[in-house]
SENU-10128 format. One record per residue: x, y, z of N, C-alpha, C in turn; residue number from 1. Coordinates in steps of 0.2 Angstrom, whole numbers, plus 5000, padded with zeros to 4 digits. Atoms other than C-alpha are relative to their C-alpha. Layout:
N
n.px	n.py	n.pz	ca.px	ca.py	ca.pz	c.px	c.py	c.pz	num
X	Y	Z	X	Y	Z	X	Y	Z	NUM .
...
//
This chain:
422
n.px	n.py	n.pz	ca.px	ca.py	ca.pz	c.px	c.py	c.pz	num
5003	4993	5002	4436	5482	4181	5005	5003	4995	1 .
4996	4996	5005	4443	5493	4167	5002	5007	5003	2 .
4999	4993	4997	4443	5508	4179	5007	5001	5002	3 .
4993	4998	4998	4460	5517	4183	4999	5005	5005	4 .
5002	4995	4994	4457	5524	4200	5005	5000	5005	5 .
4995	4999	4995	4467	5530	4214	4997	4998	5007	6 .
5002	5002	4993	4466	5524	4233	4998	5007	5003	7 .
5003	4994	4997	4455	5537	4241	5003	5002	5007	8 .
4998	4997	4993	4461	5548	4256	4996	5006	5001	9 .
5003	4994	4998	4454	5562	4265	5004	5006	4997	10 .
5007	4999	5000	4448	5575	4261	4996	4998	4994	11 .
5004	5002	5005	4434	5569	4251	4994	5005	5000	12 .
5006	4997	5000	4418	5577	4245	4995	4996	4995	13 .
5005	5004	5003	4402	5570	4238	4995	5004	4996	14 .
5006	4998	5004	4389	5573	4225	4994	4995	5001	15 .
5006	5004	4999	4371	5567	4228	4998	4997	4993	16 .
5001	5002	5007	4372	5563	4209	5000	4992	4999	17 .
5001	5008	5001	4367	5544	4211	5007	4997	5002	18 .
4994	5003	4997	4383	5540	4221	5006	5002	4997	19 .
4994	4998	5003	4396	5549	4211	5004	5003	5005	20 .
4996	4999	4994	4410	5550	4223	5007	5002	4997	21 .
4994	4998	5002	4426	5560	4221	5004	5000	5006	22 .
4995	4999	4994	4441	5559	4233	5007	5002	4997	23 .
4994	4997	5002	4456	5570	4231	5005	4997	5004	24 .
4994	5003	4996	4473	5563	4236	5006	5004	4998	25 .
4994	4997	5002	4488	5574	4236	5005	4996	5001	26 .
4994	5005	5000	4502	5563	4231	5004	5002	4994	27 .
4995	4999	5005	4517	5564	4220	5000	4993	4995	28 .
4999	5006	5004	4514	5546	4213	4997	5001	4993	29 .
5003	5000	5007	4510	5544	4194	4994	4996	5000	30 .
5006	5004	4999	4497	5531	4199	5000	4996	5006	31 .
5001	5004	4994	4491	5522	4215	4994	4996	4999	32 .
5006	5005	5001	4480	5506	4214	4995	5001	5005	33 .
5005	5001	4994	4464	5505	4223	4999	4993	5002	34 .
5001	5007	4998	4464	5486	4223	5007	4998	5004	35 .
4994	5002	4996	4476	5477	4236	5005	4997	4995	36 .
4994	5003	5003	4493	5472	4230	5001	4993	5002	37 .
4999	5007	4998	4496	5454	4230	5007	4998	5003	38 .
4993	5001	4998	4513	5456	4238	5000	5001	5008	39 .
5000	4998	4993	4518	5457	4257	5001	5008	5000	40 .
5000	4993	4998	4517	5474	4265	5006	5004	4998	41 .
4994	4997	5000	4535	5478	4265	5002	5001	4992	42 .
4998	4999	5007	4537	5475	4246	4995	5005	4997	43 .
5004	4995	5003	4522	5485	4242	5002	5007	5002	44 .
4998	4993	4998	4528	5500	4252	5007	5002	4996	45 .
4993	4999	5003	4546	5498	4244	4998	5002	4993	46 .
5002	4999	5007	4538	5497	4226	4997	5007	4999	47 .
5003	4994	5000	4527	5512	4230	5005	5006	5000	48 .
4995	4995	5000	4541	5523	4235	5005	5000	4995	49 .
4996	5000	5006	4552	5518	4221	4997	5003	4994	50 .
5004	4997	5005	4538	5522	4209	4999	5008	5001	51 .
5000	4993	4998	4536	5539	4218	5006	5004	4998	52 .
4994	4996	5001	4554	5544	4217	5001	5000	4992	53 .
4998	5000	5007	4556	5539	4198	4995	5004	4996	54 .
5005	4997	5004	4540	5546	4192	4999	5008	5002	55 .
5000	4993	4998	4540	5562	4202	5006	5004	4997	56 .
4993	4997	5002	4558	5566	4197	4999	5002	4993	57 .
5001	4999	5007	4553	5565	4179	4995	5006	4999	58 .
5005	4995	5001	4537	5575	4180	5001	5006	5003	59 .
4998	4994	4997	4544	5588	4191	5004	5004	4995	60 .
4996	4997	5005	4557	5592	4178	4996	5002	4994	61 .
5004	4998	5006	4545	5591	4163	4995	5005	5001	62 .
5005	4995	4999	4532	5601	4171	5002	5007	5002	63 .
4997	4993	4998	4543	5615	4178	5002	5003	4993	64 .
4998	4998	5006	4549	5616	4160	4994	5003	4996	65 .
5006	4999	5004	4532	5616	4152	4995	5004	5003	66 .
5005	4995	4997	4523	5627	4164	4993	4997	5002	67 .
5007	5003	4998	4509	5615	4170	5000	5002	5007	68 .
5000	4996	4994	4503	5624	4185	4998	4996	5007	69 .
5004	5003	4995	4496	5611	4197	5003	4995	5004	70 .
4998	5006	4996	4499	5599	4211	4996	4994	4998	71 .
5003	5006	5002	4495	5581	4208	4994	4998	5005	72 .
5006	5003	4996	4477	5575	4213	4999	4993	4997	73 .
5003	5006	5003	4470	5558	4210	4993	5000	5002	74 .
5008	4999	4999	4451	5557	4209	4997	4993	4999	75 .
5003	5006	5000	4441	5542	4212	4992	5001	4999	76 .
5007	5000	5001	4424	5540	4204	4997	4993	5001	77 .
5002	5007	4997	4416	5525	4213	4997	4996	4995	78 .
5004	5004	5004	4405	5520	4199	5003	4998	4994	79 .
4996	5003	5006	4419	5514	4187	5003	5005	4995	80 .
4997	4995	5005	4425	5530	4179	5008	4999	5000	81 .
4993	5001	5000	4443	5531	4174	5004	5004	5005	82 .
4996	4996	4995	4457	5537	4185	5002	5007	4997	83 .
4998	4994	5003	4462	5555	4183	5005	5004	5005	84 .
4995	4997	4996	4475	5567	4189	5002	5006	4997	85 .
4997	4994	5003	4484	5583	4187	5008	5000	5002	86 .
4993	5000	4999	4503	5588	4188	5002	5006	5004	87 .
4997	4995	4996	4513	5598	4200	5005	5004	4996	88 .
4995	4995	5004	4523	5613	4193	4999	5007	5002	89 .
5001	4993	4999	4525	5631	4194	4996	5003	4995	90 .
5004	4997	5005	4514	5643	4185	5004	5005	4996	91 .
4996	4996	5004	4524	5649	4171	4995	5005	4996	92 .
5005	4995	5003	4515	5665	4164	5002	5003	4994	93 .
4998	4998	5007	4525	5667	4148	4999	4995	4995	94 .
5000	5005	5005	4520	5658	4132	5006	4999	4997	95 .
4994	5002	5003	4533	5648	4125	4998	4994	4995	96 .
5001	5005	5005	4535	5634	4112	4997	4994	5003	97 .
5002	5006	4997	4531	5621	4125	4995	5002	5006	98 .
5005	4998	4994	4519	5631	4137	4994	5003	4997	99 .
5006	4997	5003	4501	5633	4131	4995	5002	5006	100 .
5004	4999	4994	4495	5637	4149	4994	4995	5001	101 .
5004	5006	4999	4487	5620	4150	4994	5000	4995	102 .
5006	5000	5005	4475	5624	4135	5000	4994	4996	103 .
5000	5006	5004	4481	5609	4125	4997	4994	5004	104 .
5003	5006	4996	4477	5598	4140	4993	5000	5001	105 .
5008	4999	5000	4459	5605	4141	4997	4996	4994	106 .
5003	5003	5006	4457	5599	4123	5001	4993	5000	107 .
4999	5007	4999	4465	5582	4127	4995	4997	5004	108 .
5005	5003	4996	4453	5579	4141	4993	5001	4997	109 .
5007	5000	5004	4438	5585	4130	5000	4995	4995	110 .
5000	5006	5005	4443	5572	4117	4999	4994	5004	111 .
5001	5006	4996	4443	5559	4131	4992	5000	5001	112 .
5007	5000	4999	4425	5564	4135	4996	4998	4993	113 .
5003	5002	5007	4420	5563	4116	5001	4992	4999	114 .
4999	5007	5000	4428	5546	4116	4995	4996	5004	115 .
5004	5004	4995	4418	5540	4131	4992	5001	4997	116 .
5007	4999	5002	4402	5548	4124	4998	4996	4994	117 .
5001	5005	5005	4404	5538	4108	5000	4993	5002	118 .
5001	5007	4997	4407	5522	4117	4993	4999	5003	119 .
5007	5001	4997	4391	5525	4126	4994	5001	4996	120 .
5005	4999	5005	4381	5529	4111	4997	5007	5001	121 .
5003	4993	4999	4378	5547	4117	5002	5004	4994	122 .
4998	4997	5006	4387	5553	4101	5000	4995	4994	123 .
5000	5005	5005	4383	5544	4085	5001	5003	4993	124 .
4999	4996	5007	4386	5557	4071	5004	5006	5001	125 .
4995	4994	4999	4400	5569	4069	4999	5005	4995	126 .
5002	4995	5006	4392	5579	4055	4995	5005	5002	127 .
5006	4996	4998	4379	5588	4066	5002	5006	5004	128 .
4998	4995	4995	4389	5600	4076	4999	5007	4996	129 .
5001	5000	4992	4387	5612	4084	4993	4998	5002	130 .
5006	5002	4997	4374	5603	4094	4998	5005	5005	131 .
5003	4995	4996	4363	5616	4103	5001	4998	5008	132 .
4999	5001	4993	4366	5617	4122	4992	4999	5003	133 .
5007	5002	4998	4350	5609	4130	4998	5005	5006	134 .
5003	4995	4996	4338	5621	4140	5002	4998	5008	135 .
4999	5002	4993	4341	5611	4156	5008	5000	5003	136 .
4993	5000	4998	4360	5613	4156	5001	5005	5005	137 .
4999	4995	4995	4367	5622	4171	5004	5007	4998	138 .
4997	4994	5002	4375	5635	4160	4998	5001	4992	139 .
5001	4999	5007	4371	5643	4143	5006	4999	4995	140 .
4994	5000	5004	4389	5642	4138	5002	4993	4998	141 .
4997	5006	5002	4397	5628	4128	5006	4998	5005	142 .
4994	5001	4996	4413	5629	4138	5000	5005	5006	143 .
5000	4995	4995	4415	5637	4155	5006	4998	5005	144 .
4994	5002	4996	4430	5638	4167	4998	5002	5008	145 .
5000	4999	4993	4430	5637	4186	5007	5001	5003	146 .
4993	4999	4997	4445	5644	4196	4999	5003	5007	147 .
5002	4999	4993	4442	5644	4215	5006	5002	5004	148 .
4994	4999	4996	4460	5645	4220	5006	5004	4997	149 .
4996	4995	5002	4468	5660	4212	5006	4998	4995	150 .
4996	5001	5006	4476	5652	4197	5001	5006	4996	151 .
4999	4994	5005	4483	5665	4185	4994	5000	4995	152 .
5006	5000	5005	4468	5671	4174	5002	4998	4993	153 .
4998	5002	5006	4478	5667	4159	4998	4993	4998	154 .
5001	5007	5001	4475	5648	4161	4993	4999	4998	155 .
5007	5000	5002	4456	5650	4160	4999	5003	4993	156 .
5001	4996	5007	4457	5663	4146	5002	4996	4994	157 .
4997	5004	5006	4468	5652	4135	4996	4994	4999	158 .
5003	5006	5001	4459	5636	4138	4993	5001	4997	159 .
5006	4998	5003	4442	5644	4134	5001	5002	4993	160 .
4999	4997	5007	4449	5653	4119	5001	4994	4995	161 .
4998	5006	5004	4456	5636	4112	4993	4996	4999	162 .
5006	5004	5000	4440	5626	4116	4995	5003	4996	163 .
5006	4997	5004	4428	5639	4108	5002	5001	4993	164 .
4998	4999	5007	4439	5640	4093	5000	4993	4996	165 .
5000	5007	5003	4438	5621	4090	4994	5000	4994	166 .
5004	5000	5006	4429	5617	4073	4993	4997	5003	167 .
5007	5002	4998	4410	5614	4074	4999	4992	5000	168 .
5001	5007	5000	4412	5596	4070	5002	4996	5007	169 .
4998	5002	4993	4419	5594	4088	4995	5002	5005	170 .
5005	4997	4995	4405	5603	4097	4994	4995	4999	171 .
5005	5005	5001	4394	5587	4098	4996	4998	5007	172 .
5003	5001	4994	4388	5588	4116	4995	5005	5002	173 .
5005	4995	4998	4372	5596	4123	5000	5003	5007	174 .
4999	4998	4993	4379	5600	4140	5006	5004	5000	175 .
4994	4996	4999	4391	5613	4146	5006	4996	5003	176 .
4994	5003	4998	4409	5607	4148	5004	5005	5005	177 .
4996	4996	4995	4418	5614	4164	5007	4998	5000	178 .
4993	5001	4998	4436	5616	4165	5002	5003	5007	179 .
4999	4998	4993	4441	5617	4183	5008	5000	5002	180 .
4993	4999	4998	4458	5624	4189	5001	5000	5007	181 .
4999	5002	4993	4464	5618	4206	5007	5000	5002	182 .
4993	5001	4999	4482	5622	4210	5002	4998	5007	183 .
4997	5002	4994	4493	5615	4224	5006	5005	5002	184 .
4994	4996	4998	4507	5623	4234	5006	4998	4996	185 .
4994	5002	5003	4523	5624	4224	5003	5007	4999	186 .
4997	4994	5001	4536	5637	4221	4997	5004	4994	187 .
5004	4995	5005	4527	5652	4212	4993	4999	5000	188 .
5007	5000	5000	4510	5646	4216	4997	5002	5007	189 .
5003	4998	4994	4498	5653	4229	4996	4994	5003	190 .
5003	5006	4996	4492	5640	4242	4993	5001	5000	191 .
5007	5000	5000	4474	5635	4240	4998	4999	5007	192 .
5002	5001	4993	4465	5637	4257	4992	4998	5000	193 .
5007	5001	5000	4448	5632	4263	4997	4995	4995	194 .
5002	5004	5005	4447	5618	4251	4994	4996	5000	195 .
5007	5004	5000	4432	5608	4257	4995	5004	4998	196 .
5006	4996	5002	4421	5623	4255	5000	5001	4993	197 .
4999	4998	5007	4428	5627	4238	4998	4994	4996	198 .
5002	5006	5004	4425	5609	4232	4992	5000	5000	199 .
5007	5000	5000	4407	5610	4237	4997	5006	4996	200 .
5002	4995	5005	4406	5627	4228	5000	4998	4993	201 .
4999	5002	5007	4412	5619	4212	4994	4995	4999	202 .
5006	5004	5001	4399	5605	4214	4994	5003	4999	203 .
5007	4996	5001	4385	5617	4216	5000	5004	4994	204 .
5000	4996	5006	4391	5627	4201	4999	4995	4994	205 .
5001	5005	5006	4392	5612	4190	4993	4997	5000	206 .
5007	5003	4999	4376	5604	4196	4994	5004	5001	207 .
5005	4995	4999	4367	5620	4199	4994	4998	5005	208 .
5004	5002	4995	4359	5615	4215	5003	4999	5007	209 .
4997	5002	4993	4362	5613	4234	5002	4993	5000	210 .
4997	5007	5000	4373	5598	4236	5000	4997	4994	211 .
5000	5003	5006	4373	5595	4218	4995	4995	4998	212 .
5006	5005	5000	4356	5587	4215	5000	4996	4993	213 .
4999	5004	5006	4360	5582	4197	4993	4999	4997	214 .
5007	5001	5002	4341	5584	4193	4999	4998	4993	215 .
5001	5001	5007	4343	5584	4174	5004	4995	4997	216 .
4995	5005	5003	4355	5569	4172	4996	4995	4997	217 .
5003	5006	5003	4352	5553	4163	5003	4994	5003	218 .
4997	5006	4998	4355	5535	4168	5005	4997	4995	219 .
4996	5004	5005	4370	5527	4160	5003	4994	5003	220 .
4997	5006	4997	4377	5510	4162	5008	5001	4998	221 .
4993	4999	5001	4396	5509	4164	5004	4995	4996	222 .
4996	5005	5003	4400	5493	4155	5002	5002	4993	223 .
4998	4998	5007	4402	5503	4138	5008	5001	5001	224 .
4993	4999	5000	4420	5507	4145	5004	4994	4999	225 .
4997	5006	5001	4424	5489	4143	5002	5000	4993	226 .
4998	5000	5007	4425	5493	4124	5006	5005	4999	227 .
4995	4995	5001	4438	5506	4127	5007	4997	4998	228 .
4993	5002	5001	4455	5504	4119	5005	5006	5004	229 .
4996	4995	4996	4466	5513	4132	5006	5002	4997	230 .
4993	4999	5004	4482	5512	4122	4998	5006	4995	231 .
5002	4995	5005	4473	5522	4108	4997	5006	5003	232 .
5004	4995	4997	4463	5533	4119	5005	5006	5002	233 .
4995	4995	4998	4479	5542	4126	5004	5003	4994	234 .
4997	4998	5006	4488	5543	4110	4996	5005	4996	235 .
5005	4997	5003	4473	5549	4101	4999	5007	5003	236 .
5001	4993	4997	4469	5563	4113	5006	5004	5000	237 .
4994	4996	4999	4487	5569	4115	5001	5003	4993	238 .
4998	4998	5007	4491	5570	4096	4995	5005	4997	239 .
5005	4995	5003	4474	5578	4091	4999	5006	5004	240 .
5000	4994	4996	4474	5589	4106	5005	5005	4998	241 .
4995	4996	5002	4490	5596	4101	4999	5003	4993	242 .
5001	4998	5007	4486	5597	4083	4994	5005	4999	243 .
5006	4996	5000	4469	5605	4086	5002	5007	5003	244 .
4998	4994	4997	4477	5618	4098	5004	5004	4995	245 .
4997	4996	5005	4489	5623	4084	4995	5003	4995	246 .
5005	4998	5005	4475	5624	4072	4996	5006	5002	247 .
5005	4994	4998	4465	5637	4082	5004	5006	4999	248 .
4996	4993	5001	4479	5650	4080	4999	5004	5006	249 .
5001	4995	4994	4476	5656	4098	5007	5002	5002	250 .
4993	4998	4998	4495	5655	4101	5004	5002	4994	251 .
4995	4998	5005	4509	5663	4092	5007	4997	5001	252 .
4994	5003	4999	4523	5654	4100	5000	4993	5002	253 .
5001	5007	4998	4517	5638	4107	5000	4996	4994	254 .
5000	5004	5006	4521	5624	4095	4998	4993	5001	255 .
5002	5007	4998	4511	5608	4097	5003	4995	4996	256 .
4997	5005	5004	4519	5599	4083	5007	4998	5003	257 .
4994	5001	4997	4536	5601	4091	5000	4997	5007	258 .
5001	5003	4993	4529	5597	4108	4999	4993	4999	259 .
5002	5007	5001	4522	5581	4101	5007	4996	4998	260 .
4994	5004	5002	4539	5576	4093	5005	4999	5006	261 .
4996	5001	4994	4548	5579	4110	4997	4995	5004	262 .
5003	5006	4996	4536	5568	4119	5001	4993	4997	263 .
4998	5007	5003	4539	5554	4107	5007	4998	5001	264 .
4993	5002	4999	4557	5555	4108	5001	4998	5008	265 .
4999	5002	4993	4556	5555	4127	4997	4994	5002	266 .
5004	5006	4999	4543	5541	4127	5004	4994	4998	267 .
4996	5006	5002	4554	5530	4117	5006	4999	5004	268 .
4994	5001	4996	4569	5533	4128	4997	4997	5007	269 .
5002	5003	4993	4558	5529	4144	4998	4993	4999	270 .
5002	5007	5001	4551	5513	4136	5005	4996	4997	271 .
4994	5004	5002	4568	5507	4130	4999	4998	4993	272 .
5000	5002	5006	4563	5506	4112	5004	5004	4995	273 .
5001	5007	5002	4570	5500	4100	5003	4995	5005	274 .
4997	5006	4997	4574	5483	4108	4998	4997	5006	275 .
5002	5002	4993	4565	5482	4125	4994	4995	4998	276 .
5005	5005	5002	4555	5465	4123	4994	5001	5005	277 .
5006	4999	4996	4543	5471	4137	4995	5004	4996	278 .
5005	4995	5003	4535	5483	4125	4996	4996	4995	279 .
5005	5004	5004	4520	5472	4119	4993	5002	5002	280 .
5006	4997	4998	4504	5481	4119	4994	4996	5000	281 .
5006	5005	5000	4492	5466	4115	4994	5004	4998	282 .
5007	4998	5002	4474	5471	4114	4999	5008	5001	283 .
5001	4993	4999	4477	5489	4120	4995	5002	5006	284 .
5005	4999	4995	4464	5487	4134	5003	5003	5006	285 .
4998	4998	4994	4465	5494	4151	5004	4995	5004	286 .
4997	5005	4996	4470	5478	4159	5007	4998	4996	287 .
4994	5001	5004	4483	5475	4145	5005	5005	5001	288 .
4996	4995	4999	4490	5492	4147	5003	5000	5007	289 .
4997	5001	4993	4491	5490	4166	5005	4995	5001	290 .
4995	5005	5000	4501	5474	4164	5006	5003	4997	291 .
4994	4997	5003	4513	5483	4153	5003	5005	5004	292 .
4997	4995	4995	4515	5498	4165	5003	4996	5006	293 .
4997	5004	4994	4518	5485	4179	5006	4997	4998	294 .
4994	5003	5002	4531	5476	4169	5006	5005	5000	295 .
4995	4995	5000	4541	5492	4167	5001	5003	5007	296 .
4999	4998	4993	4538	5497	4185	5004	4995	5004	297 .
4996	5005	4997	4544	5481	4191	5008	4999	4998	298 .
4993	5000	5002	4560	5483	4181	5003	5007	5001	299 .
4997	4993	4998	4563	5500	4189	5000	5005	4994	300 .
5001	4995	5006	4557	5509	4173	4994	5003	5000	301 .
5007	4998	4999	4542	5518	4180	4998	5006	4995	302 .
5001	4995	5005	4544	5532	4167	4996	4998	4994	303 .
5004	5002	5006	4536	5521	4154	4993	4998	5003	304 .
5007	5000	4997	4518	5524	4160	4995	5000	4994	305 .
5005	5001	5005	4502	5523	4151	5000	5005	4994	306 .
5000	4995	5005	4503	5540	4143	5006	4999	4995	307 .
4995	5001	5005	4520	5538	4135	4999	4993	4995	308 .
5002	5006	5004	4515	5520	4129	4995	5001	4995	309 .
5005	4999	5005	4500	5526	4121	5002	5005	4995	310 .
4998	4995	5005	4508	5541	4113	5005	4997	4995	311 .
4995	5003	5005	4523	5531	4105	4997	4995	4996	312 .
5003	5005	5004	4511	5518	4099	4996	5004	4995	313 .
5004	4997	5005	4500	5531	4091	5004	5004	4995	314 .
4995	4998	5005	4515	5539	4083	5002	4995	4995	315 .
4999	5005	5006	4519	5523	4074	4994	4999	4996	316 .
5006	5001	5003	4501	5521	4070	4999	5005	4994	317 .
5001	4995	5005	4501	5537	4060	5005	4999	4995	318 .
4995	5002	5005	4517	5532	4051	4998	4994	4996	319 .
5003	5006	5004	4509	5515	4047	4995	5002	4995	320 .
5006	4997	5004	4494	5524	4040	5003	5003	4993	321 .
4996	4997	5005	4506	5534	4029	5003	4995	4995	322 .
4996	5005	5004	4516	5519	4023	4995	4996	4996	323 .
5005	5004	5004	4500	5510	4018	4995	5004	4996	324 .
5005	4995	5003	4491	5525	4011	4993	4999	5002	325 .
5007	5001	4996	4477	5523	4024	4999	5007	5002	326 .
5003	4993	4997	4467	5539	4028	4999	4999	5007	327 .
5001	5001	4993	4469	5541	4046	4999	5007	5004	328 .
5001	4994	4998	4461	5557	4050	4996	5000	5007	329 .
5004	5000	4993	4452	5562	4067	4993	4997	4999	330 .
5007	5002	5001	4435	5559	4059	5000	4992	4999	331 .
4999	5007	5000	4441	5541	4055	5001	4997	5006	332 .
4999	5002	4994	4447	5539	4072	4993	5000	5004	333 .
5006	5000	4996	4430	5544	4079	4995	4995	4997	334 .
5004	5006	5003	4422	5531	4067	5001	4994	5004	335 .
4999	5006	4997	4431	5518	4076	4997	5000	5007	336 .
5003	5000	4994	4426	5524	4093	4992	4999	5000	337 .
5008	5001	5000	4407	5524	4088	4999	4993	4998	338 .
5001	5007	5002	4408	5507	4079	5002	4995	5006	339 .
4998	5005	4995	4417	5499	4094	4994	4998	5005	340 .
5006	5002	4996	4401	5500	4104	4996	4995	4997	341 .
5004	5005	5003	4392	5489	4092	5003	4994	4998	342 .
4997	5006	5003	4405	5477	4085	5006	4998	5004	343 .
4994	5001	4997	4420	5478	4097	5006	5004	4996	344 .
4994	4996	5003	4437	5487	4094	5003	4997	4994	345 .
4996	5003	5006	4445	5475	4082	4996	5000	4993	346 .
5005	4999	5007	4430	5474	4069	5000	5007	4998	347 .
5001	4992	5001	4428	5493	4071	5006	5002	4996	348 .
4993	4998	5003	4447	5495	4067	5000	4998	4993	349 .
4999	5003	5007	4447	5484	4052	4994	5003	4995	350 .
5005	4997	5004	4430	5491	4045	5003	5007	4998	351 .
4998	4993	5001	4438	5509	4046	5006	5000	4996	352 .
4993	4999	5004	4456	5506	4040	5002	4994	4995	353 .
4999	5005	5005	4455	5490	4030	5005	4995	5002	354 .
4995	5005	4998	4468	5481	4040	4999	4998	5008	355 .
5002	5002	4993	4467	5472	4057	5004	5003	5005	356 .
4997	4998	4994	4472	5477	4074	5007	4996	5001	357 .
4994	5004	5000	4485	5463	4074	5005	5002	4995	358 .
4995	4997	5005	4493	5469	4058	5003	5006	5002	359 .
4997	4994	4998	4496	5486	4065	5004	4998	5006	360 .
4996	5001	4994	4502	5479	4082	5007	4997	4998	361 .
4994	5004	5002	4514	5467	4074	5005	5004	4995	362 .
4996	4995	5004	4520	5480	4061	5004	5004	5005	363 .
4996	4996	4995	4525	5491	4076	5005	4996	5004	364 .
4995	5004	4996	4533	5478	4087	5005	4997	4996	365 .
4994	5003	5004	4543	5470	4073	5004	5005	4996	366 .
4996	4995	5003	4549	5486	4066	5007	5002	5003	367 .
4993	4998	4998	4567	5492	4067	4999	5006	5005	368 .
5001	4995	4995	4560	5507	4076	4998	4998	5007	369 .
5002	5003	4994	4553	5497	4090	5003	4994	5002	370 .
4996	5006	5000	4560	5480	4088	4999	4996	5007	371 .
5002	5003	4993	4551	5473	4104	4997	4993	4999	372 .
5003	5007	5001	4543	5457	4096	5001	4998	4993	373 .
4999	5002	5007	4551	5452	4079	4996	4995	4998	374 .
5004	5006	5002	4541	5436	4079	4993	5001	5000	375 .
5007	4999	4999	4524	5444	4082	4996	4997	4994	376 .
5004	5003	5005	4510	5435	4072	4993	5004	5001	377 .
5006	4996	5000	4495	5446	4068	4994	4996	5003	378 .
5006	5003	4998	4482	5433	4071	5000	4997	5007	379 .
4999	5002	4993	4489	5429	4088	4999	5006	5005	380 .
5001	4994	4995	4486	5447	4095	4993	5000	5002	381 .
5007	5000	4997	4472	5448	4107	4996	5006	4998	382 .
5004	4995	5002	4457	5458	4104	4995	5002	5006	383 .
5005	4998	4995	4444	5468	4115	4993	4997	4998	384 .
5006	5003	5002	4428	5458	4114	4994	5005	5001	385 .
5005	4996	4999	4412	5468	4112	4996	4999	5006	386 .
5003	5001	4993	4404	5470	4129	4994	5006	5001	387 .
5005	4995	4998	4387	5479	4134	4994	4999	4995	388 .
5006	5000	5003	4370	5482	4128	5000	5003	4993	389 .
4999	4998	5007	4376	5491	4112	5002	4995	4995	390 .
4997	5004	5004	4383	5476	4105	4995	4997	4995	391 .
5005	5002	5004	4375	5470	4089	4999	4992	5001	392 .
5001	5008	4999	4378	5451	4093	4998	4999	5007	393 .
5002	5001	4993	4368	5446	4108	5004	4995	5004	394 .
4996	5005	4997	4380	5432	4111	5006	5004	5004	395 .
4994	4997	4998	4394	5445	4114	4998	5005	5006	396 .
5002	4995	4995	4383	5457	4125	5000	4998	5007	397 .
5000	5002	4993	4385	5458	4143	4997	5006	5004	398 .
5003	4994	4997	4373	5470	4152	4999	4999	5008	399 .
5000	5002	4993	4376	5462	4169	5002	5006	5005	400 .
4998	4994	4995	4383	5479	4176	4996	5006	4998	401 .
5004	4995	5002	4369	5489	4169	4997	5004	5007	402 .
5002	4996	4994	4364	5493	4187	5005	5005	5003	403 .
4995	4995	4998	4380	5502	4190	4999	5006	4996	404 .
5001	4994	5004	4373	5518	4183	5000	5006	5004	405 .
5000	4994	4996	4373	5536	4188	4997	5006	4996	406 .
5003	4995	5003	4365	5552	4184	5006	5005	4999	407 .
4996	4994	5000	4374	5567	4177	5005	5000	4994	408 .
4995	4998	5006	4389	5572	4165	5006	4995	5000	409 .
4994	5004	5000	4404	5564	4159	5006	5004	5004	410 .
4995	4998	4996	4420	5566	4169	5007	4998	4997	411 .
4993	5002	5003	4438	5567	4163	5005	5006	5003	412 .
4996	4996	4997	4452	5575	4173	5007	4998	4999	413 .
4993	5002	5000	4470	5576	4170	5005	5006	4998	414 .
4995	4995	5002	4486	5587	4167	4998	5007	5002	415 .
5002	4993	4998	4479	5602	4177	4994	5003	4998	416 .
5007	4997	5002	4462	5604	4170	4995	4994	5001	417 .
5006	5005	4999	4446	5595	4176	4995	5002	4995	418 .
5005	4998	5005	4433	5594	4163	4994	4996	5002	419 .
5006	5003	4998	4415	5590	4168	4995	5003	4995	420 .
5006	4998	5004	4399	5591	4159	4994	5000	5005	421 .
5006	5000	4996	4383	5596	4167	4993	5000	4996	422 .
//
C-alpha cells in the first residue's frame, strides 16, 4: 500500500461516509507504522522510543520557535488515504518572520488536496478557476474554518485570509474546504475537553447531517494514489505553500522565502548531505521514501524524515531547472500531476520538462551539494509505473482495487490544520 497511516488508538470516531474511519492518536512520534514490524518486540519498542526521543526533541524546539499551536495527532483513514498529523507547540500570538499562525500550513495541505484531485482526474484543467461551489456542498463558502477547542481566533482568521487571497487559478474545486483547528495541552494552550462530542460536531458540520451521511459524495477508487510521487508532493506543497503565502500580502512580517531557506539548511544537516550515501531517493514513491526514512531511522538519524527529504530534493530541483533554463512554475508542476494519472510519473515528468526523472535524480545525488551517489546512472533510476483506470495503456492499468472506494471529500491533515472537502 502507498498509504502512510498511523496505528489507531482510542478515542476514535466514525463517519458513515462509506467506511471512512478516522482514529486520533495523541503521541509525540513523527510517524508510527500501522503494519507489524518484522523485528522482535523488544527491538520494536526500543526503536520506537528512540525515534520518539529524537523526533520530538527536534519538533518541540522548531515548533515552539515557529508558533505552531497544536499537539500531535495521527489520523487513519482506513480506505487508503495518506497519513496525516499536526505538531505540538505553544500558541504564539505575535506575527514574526517565521510565524504565520499556521496559515502557510493550510495552503500546504490545500495543495496536497489539489495534487490528489489531479491524480484522480477530478481536476484536469487549471485555467478554469474559480470553479463555482456546487449547490449540494455543505457550505456556500469556498473555505471555512472549524475551531471547537478555543484556539486563538487569529489562527482561523489568517488561514482563511490567505486561502481566500489565493489566485483564481488555484480555486479548482467545487466543494468547500474546511480548515479544522484542534489543539492539545501544552504550555500556553487551553486544554480541549469533551473531545468525543466535539469530533462528532465536526463531522456533522462537514458532512451536513446526523452522523455525517455524506449524501452528496461520489465514488472514488483509491488506486490513483499509486501514481503519487511522495518525494515531490512534500517539496512541491511546502515551497509553493510558502511562496503563495508571501504573494497574498496578508502578512507584513512573516517571510516565507526566509522560512524555506531555513528549512533547507536544517534539512540538509538532518540528512547529512553532502556526503551521506544513504540519501538515494530512487523513484520518489511512498515505498521508496519509506525505505529512505527507515534507513536514516535505523542509523539513529530520525530527523531526516519524509518532509525534509522532499524539501531538500525540491530545492535542488528548482536549482536544476534554473541551470538548464527549464521553466518550472507551479502550473508546470500541476501539468505533471495531471498527466501522471494517464502515463505514469516518469513520462509525465519528461513530457513537461524535457528531461528524464533519472537525469534529475542523478544530477542531484552526484552534485557537490549532495554527493550521495556520484556514480548514479540516469537509466538505472527506478520509475513509478502508471497504475489505475486512468492509464492510457491498458497493459499498465490496474483497477483491481476499484472496490476500495468511498463517498465524500478529499482529506489532508498536517502541521496543525486539518483540511477537508465536503
